[in-house]
N, C-alpha and C positions, 0 to 999 in steps of 0.2 A: 833658352827657355826650357824649364825642366817640369815634369809632372809631379805633382805631390798628391798622394793618394792615402786616403785612411784604410790602411791595410786590414784592419780588423772588421771593416764593415761594408767595404766596398764602395764607400763614398770616394769621388774623385773631385779634387779642385786644382785649378791651374793657377800658377804663381810664377813671378819672374824670379829667377836667381842664377846668376852666372856666377853666379856665385851661389826796520830798527829793531832793536832788542826786544823779545818778548813776542807773544802773538797768542791768538785764539785757535782752538782746534775743533774739529768736527768728529764725531764718533761715527761708526758704521751704521748705514741706514738714515743718517740725517740729510737733509736737503742741502744741496750745494749747487754746482754748475748743472746744467740739464744733461741728461743721460745721452748717449749716442748709441743707436742701434748698432749692433755688431754685424758686419758685412759677411756673407757667406759666398765668396767668390766661386761660382763654379758648382755650388752645392745647394741642391734643392732643399726645400722645407721638409719634404716627406723623407727624403734620405737622412736629414739631420735628426728627424723625430725617430726613425728606425735605429740609429746609433744609440740615441739615449735609452731606447727600449731594450737593449741588450740585456741579457740575464747577467746580474753582477756576481762575482765570486763572494765567498763568505769572508769577512775579516776575522782574524784571530786576535787573541788578548794582547799579543806583541806588536800589533800593528801591521803584520803582514797579512797576507791572503792564503787561504786555504788550497784545496785542489783546483786545478785549471777548469774552468768552464769549457764547454764544447767549442763556443767562439774563440777562447782563448787558445785552445789546444790548436786549432787550425791556424791560428796566427802564429804560434810558436813554430809550428812545422814550416811554416813559410819563411820564417826569419832564421831557421837553423843553419842555412846556407851561409849567408853574409855573418852570421854570430854562432859558429860552432860551439864555442865555450861557455856560452850564456846558458846559466841555470834559470830558465824562465819561471819555474814553480817559486822561487825565492823572489817575492815582489811585494812592495808596498803600494803599488798602484795597479789598477786592472791592466791587463795587456791591451785591452781594446782602447785605452787612453791614447795609444801610440799612433802617429800619422807617418806613413812611409813618404819621405821626402822626394823620392825618385831620382835622387842624385848618386845613389849607392854609397856604400861606406868609404869615406876617403877618397871619392873618386871625383864626382862633380864639384865638390867642394873639399880639396884635400888639406888636412892640417899640415901645419909646419913643424917638422921634428929637428931639423939642424938649422936654426936660424942664423943668419949672418948680420952684422950690424956695420953701421958707417957712423963717422963723426958728424957733428952738427953742421959743419960748412958743407960737406958733401950732401947731406940730407936737404939743405937749403936750396939745392939746385932743383929739386922737384917738389918740395914742400912749401906751400904758401904760409905766411904767417898766421893766418886765422884758420887754416886747416886742423880738424879735430885729431888728436892723438891721445892713446891711453898712456898715461904717466904712472910708473911704478918706480918706487924708491925703496930700497932696504939698506940700512946701515951705511948711508952716505953714497951708495951706487944708484945711480938711475938711468932707466932706459924708457924710451918713448916707442909706442908701437902705433903706427899710424892707421887710422881707420880705413884709409883708401886700400890697405893691404888687408887688414882683418876682415872687409867686407867679404872677401873672396876665398877667405881661409877659415875664419872664425875661431881657430883654435892654435895657439902656438906654445910649444913645450919648450922651456927655457930654464936658465939657471942665473940667480942674480943674488951676488953676495954669498954665493955658497949654497943658496936656498934654491931646491927644485920647484919652479913654478910653472903654472899653465895659465896663460893670459887668454881669454875668451870674449867673443862678441857676437851677440845674436841680433842681426837686422830686424828681424820680425818683432823683436821686444825693445829694441834700442839699448840692450842691455850690455855693458862691458864689465867683466869681473875677473879678478885673478885670484888663483888659489896656490897653496902649497900643495903640491901633487905626490906629496908622500902619504902612503897608507901603510899604517904599521911599520913606519920606518923605511919602507921600500918606496923608491921614487917611481911612479907610473908614468907610462907615456900614454897620451890620450888623442883620441881621433875624433872626427866627425862621424856620427853613426849614421847620418842621412835621415834620421828619425827626428820626430817633433812630438812635443806634449804640451798642450795648452799654448801652441804657437811658439814654444821655446825650445831652443836648442837642446838635443840629447846627446851627450859625449859617450865615448865608448873607451875602455882602457884595453891595452894590448895584453894585459896579464892573463885575465880570465873573462874577457868581453862583459864585464858588467857595465850596466848602462846608467849613467849619471844624469840628473837634471842640472842644467846649467845655473838658473836663478837661484837654487837652493845649495847647489854644491853637494847634493846628496846622492848616494847610489839608490836608485829606485827598484832595479831589477838585477839580480845575478848573485854570485857568491857574496859580494860585498855590501848587499843590501843594507840599507840603514846606516852605512858608514858616511860620515860627514867630513867633508875637506875643510881645512882651515882657510877662512879667507885672508887674502893679503890686501890690504888697502890700495885701491886704484882709482884714477879719475879720468873722465873724458876732458881735456882742455885744450886751448888753442896751441898750437905748434910753438908760437912765438913765447907763451907763458913758460912752457916746459924748457925751451932753449934757455931764457933769461934766468929762471931759477936754477937750472942745472947745467952750467955752460960745460962741463966736462961730460955730460950724459952722452949716450949713444942712442942710434936710432935703428929700428929694424929695417933691413935693405930690401930694396925691391928684387934683389936677386935671391928669388925664392926657390928656384929649380923648376917653377911652373910659368907658364904663358898665359897672364890675365890681364885685363884692361884697367890696370890700377889707376885710380882717380875717377873712374866711372861709377855711377850709382844706378844699378839696375831696378831700384825700388823708387824711381822719380814719384814725388808726391804722397808717398806713403805716410809721411808724419803729419799730414796736415790735420787739423783739429776737426772732428766730425767726419774724417773719412773712413772710420771704422777699421776692422782687422780682416784679414784676408782669409782667415778660417774662423769657424764659429768657436767660441771660448766660453764656456759656462761660467758664469760670474763676472763677466768682462763689463757688464752694464751697471756697476755701481754707480748711484746717481750722483755721488759727491763731486766727481770731476768727469770730464770727457774722457773717453777710452784712450786717446791720443795725447792727452797732457802729459807733459813731461814732469817727472817728480824726482827728487832726490830722496831716496830711502834710506833709512837706518833702522837697524834692528839691534837690540842688545838684551840678552837673557830673555828672548821672547817677547819683549815689548817693541812694537814696531811703530814708526812714524814716517809721514811722507811730506817733503817740503815741495809744494807745486812750484813750478818755475813761473806761473802767472803770479804768483804772490811776491816774488823776487822783483817783480816790475816796479812795485811800490817801495820795496827796501831790500837793498842787497845782503842785509843780514837779518837772519831770523834764529830763534833760539826755542829749545824744547828739553824738557826734562824726560830721559828715556832711561827707564829701569834704574830710577834714582840718580842717573848720571846727567849733568849738566852738558849739553851739546850746543855748539854754535854752527850754522850753516852760512856759508859765503856764496854769494854769485856775482860774476863778473862778465861783462860782455866782452866779446871778441871772437868765440867760437863758432864755426858755421855748422849747419845741420848737415850731417851727411846723407840724409834721407829725404832730401827736398828737391833739388835739381837732378836732371840727369848727369851733371857734373858735380862731384862734391864742391869744387872751387866756385861754382854757382849758387850754393845753398845760401839761404837766409841766415842771419846773425840770431843766433839763439843762447848764445853765452855758456858760461860753464859753472859748476857749482861743486862744493865740497864741505864735508862735515868733520868737525875738530873738536877735542877737548880745549875749553878756553882757559887754558893754564900754561904758563911759562915760568920755570924754575920755581914751582910751587906757588906761584902767584896767580891768584883768579883775576881774569881780565873781562872786562865788559867792552863790547864793540858796538859801532853804529857807522852808518853811511854818512860821510859828510857833505857839505854843501856842493862840493865838486864831484860828488859821486864815488870818492874813495872809501875803501873800508878801514877805519881807524880805531885804535883802542882808546878808551877814555881816560885812562891813566897817564898814558906818555904821549899821546897824539901819534904815535908810529902809524905808518901805512902798511898795510898787509894785502898780499894777492891771494888769488882763488887756490893756490896750493899751500895755503897756510902759512907762508912764508912773510916775515917783515921785511919790507924792501927800503923803507924810508925811516928816519927817526931814531930815538934813543935804543929801540930793540931791534935795528936792522941786523938781519941775519938770523934772528931767533926763529924757531920753527915750532909751530903747533902740533901736537900728536894727532895725526888723522884718525878718524873713527871709520871703520868699515862701511861704506856706503855705496850706493850706485844710482846712476841716471838710467831710470826705466821709464817706458810708457806705463801710465797708470793702470790699464788693464793688465798689463803683464806682471805686475807687482801685486796687485789687489787679489787677483785669482789665487795666488798661494798664500797671501797673508790678508785676508778679509777683516781681521780685526784692527787693522792699521789705523792710527789716528792721523788725520790731516791737519798739518800745522799751518795756520793763517796768520798774517800780519795783522796788526790792529792796535798797535801801541800798547 
């Protein structure tokens, strides 16, 4: 157990970390699922109000803020020790947005910088078929990063098909994302800062201690402020789906150089609908969905949509037009929730989802769920899996182009993208 504290306000909170086609949509503010109050574990209402009332810095025309306020300066002084190179005055968010995780920089939750990998047969000795992994594929090379390892490290620096990547997972947001970790051509090495913002992981780079928001991939404080990392499409899927789709793929080894209880979940019950968040998050009470509803979020050119997992129960195929681009989303049962039971292997089956361009060799395809629950295209009747691969039929072996997307809790996505449209099934 570690203590997470709001360093800018003196607020203290305690949390566990040992670590068919077509559809309708609702716009922000429209009624949907009932709202769930945001839990404030260990944080009094008075203290939360005090945090909100802190004097805010002045925003400049370029989106950054001006001189540090008195409260921000006190915070910057406290953070100077673990972040000696950070230029705190360069920021697009108030410093008082930061929460101290109490685990230290790359200490309680150490990032992985020299990952080792094993083949599928070896990984199968300790990975169950339905355990969740982050699947990443570039130019025919594929790697799986088990959530049971990411749960305890959150950041893995790696290289895949010659591309320097950083693979990330924030348990508090249920968010797994991968990025090209090059900044102006330089491959950066990222660590776990030990800080949170809006309950989301804040990363730190070794070059100049800039602080980066995981969900957006943007530098929010420091020399690189406003710099955007390029997203690399990644999915949380069942281990068996990755293994069957990429038989030559490799898997992140448990030999990380650290001693952790891989396979255990220190956040048991955290993903239950109606359970609220562990920390107060402004804007997390968007009434369209429960805060803990899982969504597959897609953003293209500033246009954002969310496909709720609850809608996939009626149809494993949903579609949307995002920034004039047709996108198809697939869902498939089989993947366990890593945030349900105290052991990941005991989690309930929540399935997995992915988003793709519905085009193969220049030919636009339409998809539906057939009577057997399989995803098929209407043109050939070929069967497709959640990784966008045709596994049976005339198109067997064909691969849809993935769209950068991620499986988030609704609150975690909507606090950063409040204009998101919710895509619902309905024929």
